[in-house]
N, C-alpha and C positions, 0 to 999 in steps of 0.2 A: 611630416612623413605621410605618405599616401597609403591608404588601406584598400586592397582590391577585393571585390566580390566576383567570384569566378564561376563559370559554368562548364567550360570545355577542358576536361582533364583526360589525358591519354592513359592508356594502360601502362602505368609506370609506377615507380616506388611511391609510397605514401609521403605526402608532405611532412617534413620534420624528421623523417627517418633516414637511414643510410641509403645511399644510392642517388639516382637521378629521377626527379619528377619533371613532368612536362605539362605545361598549361598553354592551351590554344584559345585565343579570343579574337574578336573582330576589331579592326581598325575603324570600320564604318559599315554601313549597310545600305540597302536600296532606298530607304526613306530618311536616313539620318547620318550625319558625319560624326556622331558621338559614340563610337564603339568604345568598349572598356579600354582597349590598348591604343586609342587614337594618338597618344603622345609618346608611345613606347620608344620610337626612334630618337627622341629628343632628350632622353635621360642619359646620365653620365655614370661612368665607372665610379664607384664609391658612394653613390646614392643608396639610401636604404628605403625599403618598403615593407609593409605588413600584409599578410594574407590571413584572413579570418575564415576559419572552417565553420561548417554548419553546427558544430557542437560548441561554438564560441571560443575554441582554442585559437590563439593567434601566434603565427610564426613570423619572425623578423629576418629579412634577408638583406645582404649587401651585394650590389651589382659588381661583378668582376669582369664582364666583357659584354660589349654590344656589337653585333655583327649584322650588316646588311648584305645579303647574298642572293644571287639569282635563284628562283624557285626550284630549278632543276638540281641545284647543288645543296639545297637547304638541309636535307636529311642527314648529311655527314656532320653538320654542325649541331643540329637539333638533338641527335641521339648520342652526343659525345659528352662524357663527364670529365672534368678536369682531374688530373691524377692526384692532386693533394687535397681535394675537396671531398669530404665524406658525405655531406648532405647538400645536394645542389638542386636548384629548380631552373629549368629553361623555359622562358616565356617566348611565345612566337605569335606573330601577326603578319599581315600583309604590308608591303611597302613598295617603294619604287614608283613606276609609272602604271597608271590604270589604262588598260586597253578596252575601249568601248565595245569593240566587236566581240571579243572573247569574254568581256565582263570579268576580267581577272587582273590582278596586279602582277608585275613581272619579277618582283623580289619578295623576300621574306626578311623581317627584322627579328632577330633572335637575341634575347638577353639571357646571359648566364649569371646566376646569383648564388651566393653561399649562405647557408643558414647561420645566423649569429645568435639567435635566442628563440 
């Protein structure tokens, strides 16, 4: 099981609490291909991961959905909580093709996960 150390948290519900939490991290950067979410698009529904908070509290999540979507449509997926999930985290990073001219990826990879402990 992989443990994530994160830095980009949107103004969303607190991890481990009721509601939807959102975490945004890089797939890569200008000097490295080793962003925190570099392999996010390759994980599968059913995989588990842990998120460790600054106070050493650890939350375990199970993936329930992986979506690759054009960046213009990503907000509708990113800010959506599954109806039967009381504590959800959505992870988001860049994906798809990189445009050298605009220096942007054309897609976003969004993982929805449910708190299990």
